[in-house]
Each structure stands twice: as C-alpha cells, then as structure tokens.
C-alpha positions as YAML, in Angstrom:
chain: A
units: angstrom
residues:
- id: 1
  name: MET
  ca: [-0.12, 0.30, 0.18]
- id: 2
  name: GLN
  ca: [1.31, 3.49, -0.73]
- id: 3
  name: TYR
  ca: [1.20, 6.21, 1.86]
- id: 4
  name: GLY
  ca: [0.36, 9.89, 1.16]
- id: 5
  name: ARG
  ca: [-2.12, 12.34, 1.24]
- id: 6
  name: ILE
  ca: [-4.81, 13.95, -0.41]
- id: 7
  name: MET
  ca: [-5.05, 17.91, -0.23]
- id: 8
  name: GLY
  ca: [-8.46, 19.81, -0.06]
- id: 9
  name: ILE
  ca: [-8.57, 23.38, -0.73]
- id: 10
  name: ASP
  ca: [-11.37, 26.21, -0.48]
- id: 11
  name: TYR
  ca: [-9.75, 28.64, -2.88]
- id: 12
  name: GLY
  ca: [-11.01, 32.16, -2.21]
- id: 13
  name: LYS
  ca: [-9.87, 35.77, -3.04]
- id: 14
  name: VAL
  ca: [-8.69, 36.67, 0.26]
- id: 15
  name: ARG
  ca: [-8.45, 33.26, 2.14]
- id: 16
  name: ILE
  ca: [-7.71, 29.50, 1.23]
- id: 17
  name: GLY
  ca: [-9.22, 26.69, 3.22]
- id: 18
  name: ILE
  ca: [-6.81, 23.90, 3.65]
- id: 19
  name: ALA
  ca: [-7.71, 20.12, 4.40]
- id: 20
  name: LEU
  ca: [-5.86, 17.18, 4.57]
- id: 21
  name: THR
  ca: [-6.43, 13.48, 4.69]
- id: 22
  name: ASP
  ca: [-4.48, 10.93, 6.85]
- id: 23
  name: LEU
  ca: [-1.69, 8.70, 5.01]
- id: 24
  name: LEU
  ca: [-3.85, 6.19, 4.53]
- id: 25
  name: LYS
  ca: [-6.30, 8.65, 2.45]
- id: 26
  name: ILE
  ca: [-9.07, 7.67, 4.73]
- id: 27
  name: VAL
  ca: [-9.70, 10.64, 7.00]
- id: 28
  name: ALA
  ca: [-10.15, 14.21, 5.94]
- id: 29
  name: SER
  ca: [-9.52, 16.84, 8.65]
- id: 30
  name: PRO
  ca: [-9.36, 20.55, 8.75]
- id: 31
  name: TYR
  ca: [-5.62, 21.79, 8.37]
- id: 32
  name: GLN
  ca: [-5.43, 25.42, 8.21]
- id: 33
  name: VAL
  ca: [-6.36, 28.63, 7.07]
- id: 34
  name: TYR
  ca: [-4.10, 30.48, 4.66]
- id: 35
  name: LYS
  ca: [-4.31, 34.34, 4.32]
- id: 36
  name: SER
  ca: [-3.81, 35.12, 0.52]
- id: 37
  name: VAL
  ca: [-0.79, 36.75, -0.09]
- id: 38
  name: SER
  ca: [-0.16, 36.87, -4.03]
- id: 39
  name: ARG
  ca: [-0.63, 34.04, -6.83]
- id: 40
  name: ASN
  ca: [2.68, 33.02, -7.12]
- id: 41
  name: ALA
  ca: [3.55, 33.31, -3.27]
- id: 42
  name: ASP
  ca: [-0.05, 31.22, -2.51]
- id: 43
  name: ILE
  ca: [1.42, 28.94, -5.15]
- id: 44
  name: GLU
  ca: [5.09, 28.57, -3.04]
- id: 45
  name: TYR
  ca: [3.26, 28.18, 0.11]
- id: 46
  name: LEU
  ca: [1.12, 25.83, -0.95]
- id: 47
  name: LYS
  ca: [4.21, 23.63, -2.47]
- id: 48
  name: LYS
  ca: [6.00, 23.45, 0.45]
- id: 49
  name: LEU
  ca: [3.13, 22.10, 2.23]
- id: 50
  name: VAL
  ca: [2.87, 19.45, -0.48]
- id: 51
  name: ILE
  ca: [6.33, 18.36, 0.07]
- id: 52
  name: GLU
  ca: [6.05, 18.71, 4.08]
- id: 53
  name: GLN
  ca: [2.68, 16.55, 4.12]
- id: 54
  name: GLN
  ca: [3.75, 13.77, 1.70]
- id: 55
  name: VAL
  ca: [0.60, 15.01, -1.13]
- id: 56
  name: GLU
  ca: [0.00, 12.50, -3.83]
- id: 57
  name: LYS
  ca: [-3.26, 14.30, -5.15]
- id: 58
  name: ILE
  ca: [-4.69, 18.02, -4.77]
- id: 59
  name: VAL
  ca: [-8.70, 18.31, -4.58]
- id: 60
  name: MET
  ca: [-9.91, 21.91, -5.10]
- id: 61
  name: GLY
  ca: [-13.63, 23.08, -4.58]
- id: 62
  name: LEU
  ca: [-14.98, 24.49, -7.98]
- id: 63
  name: PRO
  ca: [-17.39, 27.34, -7.54]
- id: 64
  name: LEU
  ca: [-20.08, 26.47, -9.88]
- id: 65
  name: ASN
  ca: [-23.18, 28.06, -10.33]
- id: 66
  name: MET
  ca: [-26.27, 26.99, -9.23]
- id: 67
  name: ASP
  ca: [-27.46, 25.59, -12.61]
- id: 68
  name: GLY
  ca: [-24.34, 24.11, -12.68]
- id: 69
  name: SER
  ca: [-22.27, 26.18, -15.16]
- id: 70
  name: GLU
  ca: [-18.94, 27.98, -14.37]
- id: 71
  name: GLY
  ca: [-18.86, 31.76, -13.77]
- id: 72
  name: GLU
  ca: [-15.66, 33.57, -13.21]
- id: 73
  name: ARG
  ca: [-14.81, 32.28, -10.20]
- id: 74
  name: ALA
  ca: [-14.71, 28.85, -11.31]
- id: 75
  name: ILE
  ca: [-12.45, 30.04, -14.49]
- id: 76
  name: LYS
  ca: [-9.98, 31.50, -11.73]
- id: 77
  name: THR
  ca: [-10.02, 28.63, -9.52]
- id: 78
  name: ARG
  ca: [-8.90, 26.26, -12.65]
- id: 79
  name: ILE
  ca: [-6.25, 29.06, -13.61]
- id: 80
  name: PHE
  ca: [-4.81, 28.45, -10.12]
- id: 81
  name: GLY
  ca: [-5.22, 24.93, -10.03]
- id: 82
  name: ASP
  ca: [-3.51, 24.49, -13.18]
- id: 83
  name: MET
  ca: [-0.76, 26.51, -12.07]
- id: 84
  name: LEU
  ca: [-0.48, 24.75, -8.80]
- id: 85
  name: GLU
  ca: [-0.17, 21.23, -10.46]
- id: 86
  name: LYS
  ca: [2.53, 22.48, -12.83]
- id: 87
  name: ALA
  ca: [4.58, 23.91, -9.69]
- id: 88
  name: THR
  ca: [4.02, 20.43, -7.60]
- id: 89
  name: ASN
  ca: [3.65, 17.77, -10.16]
- id: 90
  name: VAL
  ca: [0.68, 16.70, -8.25]
- id: 91
  name: PRO
  ca: [-2.54, 16.17, -9.88]
- id: 92
  name: VAL
  ca: [-5.01, 18.50, -9.52]
- id: 93
  name: VAL
  ca: [-8.69, 17.40, -9.38]
- id: 94
  name: TYR
  ca: [-11.85, 19.10, -9.51]
- id: 95
  name: GLN
  ca: [-14.81, 18.74, -6.88]
- id: 96
  name: ASP
  ca: [-18.14, 20.88, -6.88]
- id: 97
  name: GLU
  ca: [-18.44, 22.90, -3.81]
- id: 98
  name: ARG
  ca: [-21.79, 24.31, -4.24]
- id: 99
  name: LEU
  ca: [-23.18, 25.45, -0.67]
- id: 100
  name: SER
  ca: [-19.92, 23.90, 0.92]
- id: 101
  name: SER
  ca: [-19.70, 27.00, 3.01]
- id: 102
  name: VAL
  ca: [-23.18, 27.18, 4.03]
- id: 103
  name: GLU
  ca: [-22.84, 23.64, 5.33]
- id: 104
  name: ALA
  ca: [-19.65, 24.46, 7.35]
- id: 105
  name: GLU
  ca: [-21.17, 27.84, 8.59]
- id: 106
  name: ASN
  ca: [-24.29, 25.45, 9.59]
- id: 107
  name: TYR
  ca: [-21.68, 22.80, 11.41]
- id: 108
  name: LEU
  ca: [-19.97, 25.60, 13.13]
- id: 109
  name: LEU
  ca: [-23.45, 27.17, 14.27]
- id: 110
  name: ASP
  ca: [-24.57, 23.64, 15.39]
- id: 111
  name: ALA
  ca: [-21.27, 23.00, 17.43]
- id: 112
  name: ASP
  ca: [-21.94, 26.50, 18.98]
- id: 113
  name: VAL
  ca: [-18.90, 28.10, 17.82]
- id: 114
  name: ARG
  ca: [-19.00, 31.97, 18.00]
- id: 115
  name: ARG
  ca: [-19.34, 34.22, 15.25]
- id: 116
  name: GLU
  ca: [-15.18, 35.50, 15.58]
- id: 117
  name: LYS
  ca: [-14.27, 32.33, 15.95]
- id: 118
  name: ARG
  ca: [-16.54, 30.56, 12.76]
- id: 119
  name: LYS
  ca: [-14.95, 33.58, 10.33]
- id: 120
  name: ASN
  ca: [-11.56, 31.90, 11.13]
- id: 121
  name: LEU
  ca: [-12.71, 28.42, 10.75]
- id: 122
  name: ILE
  ca: [-15.22, 28.18, 7.72]
- id: 123
  name: ASP
  ca: [-13.03, 28.16, 5.39]
- id: 124
  name: LYS
  ca: [-10.78, 25.08, 6.33]
- id: 125
  name: VAL
  ca: [-14.30, 23.55, 7.49]
- id: 126
  name: ALA
  ca: [-15.45, 23.88, 3.73]
- id: 127
  name: ALA
  ca: [-12.25, 22.01, 2.37]
- id: 128
  name: CYS
  ca: [-12.83, 19.71, 4.59]
- id: 129
  name: ILE
  ca: [-16.29, 19.00, 3.61]
- id: 130
  name: ILE
  ca: [-15.27, 19.48, -0.06]
- id: 131
  name: LEU
  ca: [-12.34, 16.50, 0.22]
- id: 132
  name: GLU
  ca: [-14.95, 14.48, 2.47]
- id: 133
  name: ASP
  ca: [-17.09, 14.60, -0.82]
- id: 134
  name: TYR
  ca: [-14.42, 13.59, -2.65]
- id: 135
  name: LEU
  ca: [-13.48, 10.82, -0.60]
- id: 136
  name: LYS
  ca: [-17.18, 9.87, -0.59]
- id: 137
  name: THR
  ca: [-17.46, 9.98, -4.56]
- id: 138
  name: TYR
  ca: [-14.19, 8.08, -5.74]
- id: 139
  name: CYS
  ca: [-12.40, 6.64, -3.05]
- id: 140
  name: LYS
  ca: [-14.76, 3.80, -1.50]
...
C-alpha cells in the first residue's frame, strides 16, 4: 500500500482553506486557513506544504453556479489549479463545492462556535467538506 495524503482546497480571494487526509487517505481533517498574499506566493506556500505533508493529489473546490455552469470564480479557480499542478507535479482534480461554505457555517453554528471564531474556521471546514465529498465519491 502506498502512503500519502490528499489535500483539499477551498480557494478564495482573501483566504485559502486547507484540509488533509491521513496517510491512508481515509479521514479528512481541517488543516489551516492561509491568508492569500499573491498568486505566486500562494503557489509557493502550497508547494512547500505539498512536499512537507507528502501530498499525492489535490482536490480543489470548484465554485459552480447553482445551475451547474462555470462562472468567473470557477475559471479563476481552474487557472490557479493549473498553476499549482505545474508547480508541484501533483495532480489537481476539481470537486463541486456548491453550498460547502453554507454547510460549514451550519456545522459551526451547530457546534455553538462564536461568530469571531467561525470567521477564522469556516474556510478550512469548507475545504474539509470538499475533501470528504471527494473521498465519498471516488475513494470507496
């Protein structure tokens, strides 16, 4: 059996939520929220993380419109994903992320997390939801 992780990314303009699986690729966990600096700096940061965490695949949340079409945000996400794949030599796949932030917000509300803390957690929880959805769909 080959050990390595899958990284989940909730890519946003200001923050990037990051989640990781365990080395057996069974359990997804929120990892961190990275505050975006610039596209190149963000790529370099994630590249370093990919190496440190032994990441074998990256799952990026794809922000589709409610009708399933791709808008401007989805196009920007794909451009970033393509750059990340080239920089890391790790395959990047896309997972529909519609309503993942709403689901993350509801999860944190149910857990009775205060508003100030929710703002700092929501992106990594959304990344975890994206990664969990991918694992349920493709890694049974």
